[in-house]
Structure formats: C-alpha cells, structure tokens
Z-matrix of the N, CA and C atoms (Angstrom, degrees):
N
C 1 1.477
C 2 1.496 1 105.89
N 3 1.278 2 119.88 1 133.65
C 4 1.432 3 120.42 2 176.88
C 5 1.419 4 112.25 3 -104.59
N 6 1.360 5 111.55 4 125.44
C 7 1.458 6 121.13 5 178.97
C 8 1.569 7 110.04 6 -64.55
N 9 1.195 8 123.48 7 127.85
C 10 1.489 9 118.24 8 -172.28
C 11 1.554 10 112.20 9 -88.86
N 12 1.359 11 110.51 10 62.59
C 13 1.534 12 118.80 11 174.45
C 14 1.462 13 107.24 12 -112.18
N 15 1.398 14 114.37 13 158.13
C 16 1.402 15 124.31 14 -179.84
C 17 1.408 16 104.61 15 -154.11
N 18 1.462 17 117.34 16 154.56
C 19 1.295 18 126.27 17 170.64
C 20 1.543 19 109.73 18 -79.49
N 21 1.222 20 123.83 19 166.10
C 22 1.497 21 125.78 20 174.96
C 23 1.575 22 106.03 21 -65.09
N 24 1.305 23 116.51 22 -42.42
C 25 1.527 24 123.40 23 -174.96
C 26 1.490 25 107.34 24 -65.93
N 27 1.436 26 116.04 25 -40.92
C 28 1.500 27 119.60 26 174.32
C 29 1.505 28 116.24 27 -65.25
N 30 1.248 29 113.90 28 -37.73
C 31 1.455 30 120.55 29 -177.83
C 32 1.627 31 108.93 30 -66.38
N 33 1.371 32 113.90 31 -41.79
C 34 1.490 33 121.14 32 179.99
C 35 1.515 34 103.66 33 -64.78
N 36 1.294 35 122.55 34 -43.32
C 37 1.446 36 125.07 35 -174.91
C 38 1.549 37 111.78 36 -61.82
N 39 1.340 38 114.77 37 -42.68
C 40 1.441 39 121.41 38 179.65
C 41 1.587 40 110.86 39 -69.78
N 42 1.387 41 111.27 40 -35.45
C 43 1.504 42 111.52 41 178.22
C 44 1.503 43 110.46 42 -67.72
N 45 1.387 44 118.84 43 -37.92
C 46 1.401 45 124.31 44 -177.09
C 47 1.560 46 107.70 45 -69.82
N 48 1.385 47 118.17 46 -32.51
C 49 1.475 48 113.89 47 179.12
C 50 1.443 49 111.78 48 -70.39
N 51 1.364 50 114.97 49 -40.18
C 52 1.471 51 121.09 50 174.77
C 53 1.466 52 114.42 51 -54.23
N 54 1.354 53 115.16 52 -52.44
C 55 1.466 54 125.25 53 174.20
C 56 1.511 55 110.78 54 -51.50
N 57 1.294 56 121.72 55 -50.56
C 58 1.410 57 126.98 56 -177.84
C 59 1.533 58 114.51 57 -63.79
N 60 1.433 59 112.12 58 -41.90
C 61 1.446 60 117.45 59 174.88
C 62 1.518 61 113.11 60 -65.60
N 63 1.313 62 115.42 61 -41.13
C 64 1.503 63 120.32 62 -176.30
C 65 1.513 64 112.80 63 -71.34
N 66 1.387 65 113.81 64 -49.99
C 67 1.416 66 117.69 65 -167.26
C 68 1.564 67 109.59 66 -92.50
N 69 1.223 68 123.88 67 -20.28
C 70 1.510 69 121.28 68 -175.40
C 71 1.546 70 107.02 69 -116.37
N 72 1.320 71 114.39 70 -72.58
C 73 1.404 72 119.02 71 -167.54
C 74 1.635 73 114.07 72 -57.24
N 75 1.383 74 111.43 73 -44.29
C 76 1.462 75 114.51 74 -177.69
C 77 1.593 76 113.10 75 -64.29
N 78 1.449 77 106.31 76 -34.93
C 79 1.622 78 108.01 77 -179.20
C 80 1.533 79 107.74 78 -70.78
N 81 1.347 80 122.84 79 -35.78
C 82 1.286 81 120.87 80 -174.62
C 83 1.523 82 111.83 81 -74.81
N 84 1.242 83 119.35 82 -34.55
C 85 1.558 84 121.44 83 178.10
C 86 1.570 85 108.20 84 -71.74
N 87 1.383 86 112.64 85 -36.69
C 88 1.508 87 112.65 86 177.16
C 89 1.494 88 114.85 87 -62.50
N 90 1.306 89 117.19 88 -31.75
C 91 1.444 90 126.10 89 -179.96
C 92 1.634 91 104.29 90 -72.26
N 93 1.257 92 120.06 91 -43.13
C 94 1.494 93 123.22 92 177.74
C 95 1.537 94 110.84 93 -60.14
N 96 1.328 95 111.18 94 -46.37
C 97 1.518 96 118.31 95 -179.83
C 98 1.615 97 107.10 96 -59.67
N 99 1.248 98 116.59 97 -45.31
C 100 1.431 99 118.74 98 -177.66
C 101 1.528 100 111.61 99 -64.61
N 102 1.308 101 114.98 100 -44.68
C 103 1.501 102 121.42 101 177.49
C 104 1.494 103 107.40 102 -59.03
N 105 1.375 104 120.08 103 -56.37
C 106 1.429 105 120.99 104 -179.03
C 107 1.539 106 113.74 105 -57.71
N 108 1.332 107 118.57 106 -36.79
C 109 1.409 108 116.98 107 -179.80
C 110 1.524 109 112.27 108 -63.63
N 111 1.267 110 115.21 109 -30.81
C 112 1.567 111 124.69 110 -178.96
C 113 1.491 112 111.06 111 -73.16
N 114 1.408 113 117.22 112 -4.59
C 115 1.451 114 115.39 113 -175.59
C 116 1.514 115 114.72 114 -96.83
N 117 1.377 116 113.27 115 6.75
C 118 1.395 117 115.90 116 178.12
C 119 1.539 118 118.12 117 114.47
N 120 1.388 119 115.51 118 -136.69
C 121 1.517 120 117.00 119 -172.32
C 122 1.601 121 106.17 120 -63.35
N 123 1.296 122 112.64 121 122.24
C 124 1.456 123 122.21 122 -177.82
C 125 1.468 124 113.22 123 -83.85
N 126 1.439 125 115.55 124 -18.92
C 127 1.486 126 113.53 125 -176.59
C 128 1.618 127 109.26 126 -78.53
N 129 1.288 128 116.74 127 -14.84
C 130 1.461 129 123.06 128 173.32
C 131 1.443 130 121.33 129 -111.89
N 132 1.385 131 112.38 130 10.32
C 133 1.489 132 116.31 131 179.13
C 134 1.434 133 111.07 132 -101.68
N 135 1.265 134 112.07 133 103.99
C 136 1.636 135 121.00 134 175.26
C 137 1.383 136 113.17 135 -51.94
N 138 1.363 137 123.78 136 -43.47
C 139 1.428 138 124.17 137 179.95
C 140 1.510 139 112.32 138 -60.05
N 141 1.373 140 117.02 139 -46.36
C 142 1.518 141 121.51 140 176.19
C 143 1.466 142 107.19 141 -62.14
N 144 1.422 143 124.87 142 -47.59
C 145 1.398 144 119.40 143 -169.50
C 146 1.570 145 111.43 144 -69.93
N 147 1.380 146 115.13 145 -40.39
C 148 1.400 147 118.81 146 176.65
C 149 1.557 148 116.66 147 -60.94
N 150 1.316 149 112.14 148 -48.44
C 151 1.473 150 118.64 149 -178.58
C 152 1.560 151 113.11 150 -67.16
N 153 1.330 152 110.78 151 -32.65
C 154 1.526 153 112.83 152 179.91
C 155 1.540 154 109.08 153 -68.76
N 156 1.289 155 114.00 154 -38.56
C 157 1.535 156 120.69 155 172.91
C 158 1.438 157 113.20 156 -58.19
N 159 1.361 158 114.56 157 -51.79
C 160 1.385 159 119.59 158 -179.74
C 161 1.566 160 110.88 159 -59.72
N 162 1.247 161 115.46 160 -43.11
C 163 1.526 162 117.91 161 173.27
C 164 1.550 163 117.48 162 -50.05
N 165 1.304 164 109.50 163 -44.75
C 166 1.450 165 119.71 164 -178.48
C 167 1.591 166 110.24 165 -64.34
N 168 1.457 167 114.55 166 -41.95
C 169 1.390 168 121.68 167 173.49
C 170 1.558 169 115.85 168 -61.64
N 171 1.339 170 117.60 169 -37.83
C 172 1.455 171 128.13 170 176.29
C 173 1.516 172 105.93 171 -63.03
N 174 1.261 173 112.76 172 -56.60
C 175 1.549 174 115.88 173 -177.51
C 176 1.477 175 111.97 174 -61.13
N 177 1.260 176 120.39 175 -37.84
C 178 1.529 177 118.39 176 172.77
C 179 1.400 178 118.82 177 -62.16
N 180 1.444 179 114.58 178 -38.19
C 181 1.336 180 118.30 179 177.04
C 182 1.564 181 112.14 180 -75.55
N 183 1.216 182 120.67 181 -32.07
C 184 1.480 183 121.13 182 170.06
C 185 1.548 184 113.70 183 -61.87
N 186 1.191 185 118.10 184 -46.92
C 187 1.555 186 121.95 185 172.50
C 188 1.540 187 112.11 186 -54.38
N 189 1.246 188 109.66 187 -45.61
C 190 1.553 189 113.43 188 -176.53
C 191 1.621 190 110.72 189 -66.46
N 192 1.380 191 110.55 190 -44.80
C 193 1.573 192 114.92 191 177.56
C 194 1.431 193 111.10 192 -64.62
N 195 1.334 194 123.68 193 -36.32
C 196 1.479 195 121.94 194 -174.97
C 197 1.605 196 105.30 195 -70.52
N 198 1.316 197 114.87 196 -46.63
C 199 1.475 198 119.17 197 179.50
C 200 1.570 199 114.61 198 -58.48
N 201 1.400 200 109.57 199 -43.52
C 202 1.430 201 118.94 200 179.44
C 203 1.510 202 115.47 201 -61.73
N 204 1.387 203 112.96 202 -51.49
C 205 1.473 204 117.47 203 -179.22
C 206 1.522 205 116.13 204 -63.59
N 207 1.384 206 110.18 205 -23.43
C 208 1.527 207 110.70 206 170.90
C 209 1.522 208 116.93 207 -69.62
N 210 1.270 209 112.90 208 -34.00
C 211 1.445 210 119.94 209 179.27
C 212 1.427 211 122.61 210 -90.40
N 213 1.353 212 117.22 211 -10.89
C 214 1.372 213 119.52 212 -177.68
C 215 1.586 214 113.32 213 -81.52
N 216 1.240 215 117.89 214 151.29
C 217 1.456 216 125.89 215 179.83
C 218 1.553 217 107.00 216 -115.58
N 219 1.405 218 110.20 217 117.31
C 220 1.394 219 116.94 218 179.15
C 221 1.629 220 112.16 219 -78.76
N 222 1.161 221 114.68 220 121.36
C 223 1.460 222 121.01 221 -177.40
C 224 1.527 223 110.19 222 -105.50
N 225 1.380 224 113.14 223 122.04
C 226 1.529 225 120.25 224 -173.92
C 227 1.568 226 104.59 225 -109.67
N 228 1.291 227 113.17 226 145.20
C 229 1.498 228 120.21 227 178.25
C 230 1.553 229 107.02 228 -65.98
N 231 1.362 230 110.09 229 142.52
C 232 1.483 231 121.16 230 176.76
C 233 1.447 232 109.52 231 -124.28
N 234 1.276 233 121.19 232 146.23
C 235 1.459 234 133.64 233 -175.29
C 236 1.511 235 107.30 234 -51.12
N 237 1.232 236 124.77 235 -43.84
C 238 1.421 237 131.95 236 -176.37
C 239 1.526 238 115.74 237 -60.11
N 240 1.489 239 109.34 238 -20.98
C 241 1.478 240 115.67 239 -176.77
C 242 1.542 241 111.10 240 -79.05
N 243 1.329 242 118.73 241 -13.76
C 244 1.456 243 122.06 242 -165.62
C 245 1.626 244 103.99 243 -63.38
N 246 1.301 245 116.41 244 135.60
C 247 1.366 246 124.24 245 178.09
C 248 1.531 247 120.01 246 90.16
N 249 1.466 248 111.18 247 -5.06
C 250 1.467 249 116.79 248 175.13
C 251 1.495 250 106.20 249 -129.41
N 252 1.357 251 115.66 250 162.76
C 253 1.409 252 124.42 251 -179.14
C 254 1.562 253 108.03 252 -88.40
N 255 1.408 254 112.56 253 117.15
C 256 1.435 255 116.33 254 172.71
C 257 1.534 256 105.87 255 -136.09
N 258 1.409 257 116.09 256 179.36
C 259 1.453 258 119.38 257 174.37
C 260 1.461 259 112.60 258 -50.76
N 261 1.295 260 117.30 259 138.60
C 262 1.448 261 126.09 260 179.99
C 263 1.515 262 115.80 261 88.41
N 264 1.401 263 121.28 262 -13.81
C 265 1.305 264 121.23 263 173.54
C 266 1.417 265 126.39 264 -65.26
N 267 1.395 266 126.23 265 139.67
C 268 1.297 267 129.24 266 169.81
C 269 1.542 268 103.75 267 -86.27
N 270 1.268 269 110.97 268 128.48
C 271 1.488 270 117.77 269 178.44
C 272 1.427 271 115.28 270 -125.91
N 273 1.308 272 120.01 271 137.09
C 274 1.361 273 128.22 272 172.76
C 275 1.560 274 112.57 273 -104.45
N 276 1.249 275 120.09 274 130.34
C 277 1.399 276 124.95 275 -178.54
C 278 1.512 277 113.91 276 -133.80
N 279 1.410 278 115.91 277 156.93
C 280 1.354 279 117.24 278 -177.25
C 281 1.611 280 107.49 279 -143.17
N 282 1.348 281 118.96 280 135.38
C 283 1.475 282 113.85 281 -176.36
C 284 1.589 283 109.59 282 -98.70
N 285 1.317 284 114.84 283 -169.46
C 286 1.513 285 118.49 284 -173.88
C 287 1.444 286 108.23 285 -71.96
N 288 1.342 287 126.48 286 -24.68
C 289 1.375 288 128.42 287 176.42
C 290 1.563 289 115.73 288 -83.35
N 291 1.349 290 116.75 289 1.29
C 292 1.378 291 117.42 290 -178.14
C 293 1.514 292 119.91 291 89.82
N 294 1.417 293 109.85 292 -1.21
C 295 1.554 294 113.57 293 -179.04
C 296 1.472 295 106.79 294 -74.96
N 297 1.397 296 111.26 295 131.86
C 298 1.488 297 113.35 296 -179.88
C 299 1.667 298 109.84 297 -112.30
N 300 1.214 299 114.14 298 147.05
C 301 1.537 300 120.22 299 176.99
C 302 1.735 301 106.69 300 -134.08
N 303 1.173 302 107.20 301 150.86
C 304 1.469 303 114.18 302 169.76
C 305 1.639 304 112.69 303 -139.59
N 306 1.299 305 116.25 304 124.77
C 307 1.375 306 119.12 305 -175.94
C 308 1.461 307 107.46 306 -146.65
N 309 1.342 308 114.07 307 176.57
C 310 1.475 309 127.34 308 177.19
C 311 1.471 310 108.41 309 -117.72
N 312 1.365 311 114.21 310 136.68
C 313 1.471 312 118.40 311 176.99
C 314 1.571 313 106.03 312 -92.70
N 315 1.338 314 110.00 313 117.19
C 316 1.528 315 116.30 314 -175.48
C 317 1.469 316 108.63 315 -132.98
N 318 1.327 317 109.76 316 -170.71
C 319 1.513 318 120.66 317 177.80
C 320 1.486 319 114.54 318 -86.23
N 321 1.323 320 119.86 319 157.57
C 322 1.462 321 124.14 320 179.16
C 323 1.413 322 113.31 321 -47.60
N 324 1.364 323 116.07 322 -39.76
C 325 1.557 324 113.05 323 -169.53
C 326 1.616 325 111.95 324 -85.97
N 327 1.334 326 111.76 325 4.60
C 328 1.551 327 112.72 326 176.08
C 329 1.557 328 108.16 327 -104.58
N 330 1.258 329 123.86 328 -17.93
C 331 1.455 330 119.99 329 -172.76
C 332 1.372 331 120.23 330 -70.28
N 333 1.458 332 116.89 331 -17.04
C 334 1.528 333 120.68 332 -177.43
C 335 1.551 334 107.64 333 -83.57
N 336 1.327 335 126.67 334 -24.31
C 337 1.331 336 126.61 335 -177.48
C 338 1.622 337 111.13 336 -92.77
N 339 1.286 338 113.92 337 -14.57
C 340 1.465 339 117.54 338 -174.45
C 341 1.512 340 111.25 339 -129.21
N 342 1.439 341 117.86 340 107.73
C 343 1.527 342 112.08 341 -171.46
C 344 1.490 343 111.61 342 -74.78
N 345 1.204 344 121.62 343 -8.67
C 346 1.420 345 125.24 344 174.98
C 347 1.556 346 121.34 345 -95.49
N 348 1.438 347 110.03 346 18.57
C 349 1.455 348 122.12 347 -176.76
C 350 1.572 349 104.03 348 -113.23
N 351 1.353 350 116.05 349 140.10
C 352 1.518 351 117.02 350 170.64
C 353 1.595 352 105.70 351 -118.52
N 354 1.209 353 115.57 352 158.22
C 355 1.485 354 120.02 353 177.97
C 356 1.449 355 113.67 354 -80.34
N 357 1.369 356 115.63 355 138.10
C 358 1.543 357 119.22 356 176.07
C 359 1.469 358 114.49 357 -51.33
N 360 1.371 359 116.25 358 -27.52
C 361 1.491 360 127.09 359 175.14
C 362 1.542 361 114.66 360 -74.41
N 363 1.252 362 118.37 361 -6.23
C 364 1.587 363 118.10 362 -173.70
C 365 1.537 364 103.59 363 -79.52
N 366 1.394 365 111.45 364 155.11
C 367 1.500 366 115.61 365 174.13
C 368 1.583 367 114.28 366 -60.47
N 369 1.331 368 113.94 367 -34.62
C 370 1.535 369 114.62 368 177.76
C 371 1.488 370 107.33 369 -65.44
N 372 1.373 371 128.44 370 -44.18
C 373 1.282 372 123.70 371 -171.82
C 374 1.572 373 108.55 372 -68.42
N 375 1.372 374 112.90 373 -45.84
C 376 1.534 375 121.24 374 -178.08
C 377 1.598 376 104.93 375 -50.71
N 378 1.336 377 118.30 376 -47.43
C 379 1.469 378 121.03 377 -169.35
C 380 1.563 379 108.22 378 -72.38
N 381 1.260 380 121.47 379 -23.38
C 382 1.484 381 127.62 380 -176.02
C 383 1.679 382 110.86 381 -86.46
N 384 1.287 383 116.74 382 -32.02
C 385 1.389 384 118.62 383 -171.67
C 386 1.498 385 111.68 384 -50.39
N 387 1.230 386 114.22 385 137.49
C 388 1.668 387 125.74 386 179.86
C 389 1.399 388 115.13 387 64.14
N 390 1.359 389 116.12 388 6.89
C 391 1.582 390 114.40 389 171.58
C 392 1.600 391 107.60 390 -86.37
N 393 1.412 392 110.82 391 170.69
C 394 1.423 393 124.65 392 -173.01
C 395 1.503 394 107.28 393 -120.92
N 396 1.332 395 116.72 394 168.36
C 397 1.394 396 125.25 395 173.48
C 398 1.534 397 110.66 396 -54.07
N 399 1.324 398 123.70 397 126.32
C 400 1.350 399 128.17 398 178.82
C 401 1.563 400 114.39 399 95.62
N 402 1.419 401 113.47 400 -5.03
C 403 1.401 402 115.60 401 -177.41
C 404 1.581 403 104.72 402 -84.36
N 405 1.294 404 119.59 403 167.70
C 406 1.413 405 126.62 404 -176.23
C 407 1.589 406 107.04 405 -120.44
N 408 1.226 407 114.14 406 139.66
C 409 1.532 408 117.93 407 177.76
C 410 1.424 409 106.60 408 -126.31
N 411 1.316 410 124.50 409 145.21
C 412 1.371 411 132.20 410 -174.58
C 413 1.588 412 105.51 411 -119.69
N 414 1.361 413 113.12 412 124.96
C 415 1.476 414 122.99 413 -176.54
C 416 1.616 415 106.73 414 -123.77
N 417 1.231 416 115.07 415 136.40
C 418 1.482 417 123.33 416 179.05
C 419 1.505 418 104.92 417 -87.67
N 420 1.341 419 116.95 418 115.95
C 421 1.502 420 123.72 419 173.00
C 422 1.502 421 110.01 420 -119.85
N 423 1.269 422 120.44 421 111.67
C 424 1.441 423 122.29 422 -176.62
C 425 1.529 424 109.31 423 55.91
N 426 1.222 425 122.35 424 53.17
C 427 1.517 426 128.89 425 -174.38
C 428 1.447 427 117.76 426 48.56
N 429 1.394 428 116.74 427 19.85
C 430 1.354 429 122.61 428 178.43
C 431 1.645 430 109.73 429 -115.00
N 432 1.333 431 118.24 430 122.24
C 433 1.478 432 109.63 431 -178.32
C 434 1.581 433 109.90 432 -78.52
N 435 1.348 434 108.46 433 143.83
C 436 1.477 435 116.76 434 -179.99
C 437 1.489 436 106.58 435 -126.22
N 438 1.333 437 117.94 436 124.55
C 439 1.467 438 126.86 437 179.32
C 440 1.424 439 111.60 438 -83.94
N 441 1.337 440 120.12 439 138.16
C 442 1.585 441 123.43 440 173.00
C 443 1.517 442 102.41 441 -133.20
N 444 1.345 443 111.22 442 139.70
C 445 1.360 444 117.95 443 173.41
C 446 1.536 445 111.91 444 -110.60
N 447 1.351 446 115.27 445 134.19
C 448 1.473 447 116.25 446 -175.68
C 449 1.571 448 108.34 447 -77.47
N 450 1.242 449 115.87 448 131.07
C 451 1.493 450 123.95 449 -170.98
C 452 1.560 451 103.86 450 -110.20
N 453 1.331 452 119.60 451 -30.56
C 454 1.490 453 123.29 452 -167.29
C 455 1.452 454 111.60 453 -152.93
N 456 1.371 455 122.83 454 139.01
C 457 1.374 456 124.02 455 161.03
C 458 1.500 457 111.90 456 -135.29
N 459 1.406 458 113.24 457 132.79
C 460 1.377 459 117.41 458 -179.61
C 461 1.659 460 109.50 459 -140.20
N 462 1.215 461 110.14 460 149.64
C 463 1.439 462 114.17 461 170.78
C 464 1.519 463 113.59 462 -116.99
N 465 1.249 464 117.80 463 135.90
C 466 1.582 465 121.73 464 -175.51
C 467 1.538 466 106.91 465 -72.61
C-alpha cells in the first residue's frame, strides 16, 4: 500500500511531467499518427503502429498522473521536526560494519526518478521515523536483524 504523501518538489515534478505530456508530447505524437494514417494501409505502416501505441501509453500516464495528483497530500517541512526523522528528511546512517548510506525519505511517486530516495513505506524509513541523531534502528533483512545508527538528519 502506498501512503499518498509527496514532497513539494516531487509534486511539482509530477505536475511538470503531466504538463509536458499533455501540451507537448501528446500533440507531437497525435500529429505523427495523423500523418502516418494518411499514408495508406495502416496495417503495414510502422510509423502509424508505433505512434498509435505511444499515444496510448501517453494517455494512460496522463490519466494516472491526474488521478494521483488529486489524491496526494503535499507534506512541507515544519520547524518542530528539526532534529528528528520525519517525511522529507535527508538521513545519514551507518551500520555496525561501517557501511554508510544517505537518502531522503519521500513518497512512492518520487523514488523512481531519484536513486537516493526511499519510500516512506519501506522498512528502513519506518524504522527510522521519529528517531534522532545517535539513535539506533533495527531492520530485518532476510530474517537477520541489521542495526543502523543515525549520523545525520537534514531537511532541504
């Protein structure tokens, strides 16, 4: 289940993607489909086939983005969050073996475009919520507990 939260930056990125798809890419592909349809036999016309498929993909993504943007809740940073891990925080952690990670806790829709983001629904994020620098969090990985110590918390 995806928690319907998103950072302000993530919301703006999704709105920008929707705008680009609707105003630019869909228009261009529609013109290509019209041109290719005018070339004759559509069953053997690769331009027509490809662009018709691409148009369906664009329309599917537009419908998804419109629905998703209506249901998402933008979470903005508040001053009382400073010093603790909450949604939108950049968190630095280190495990017992000295391995270090740094990531941002964000919404499901943001993690695919940013390799250093993790979902608020992930076990790591859930274990870190409300903790402070120096606190330890234990996460089960393949039935083995792994301990991570919070080394840094930042809000953009």
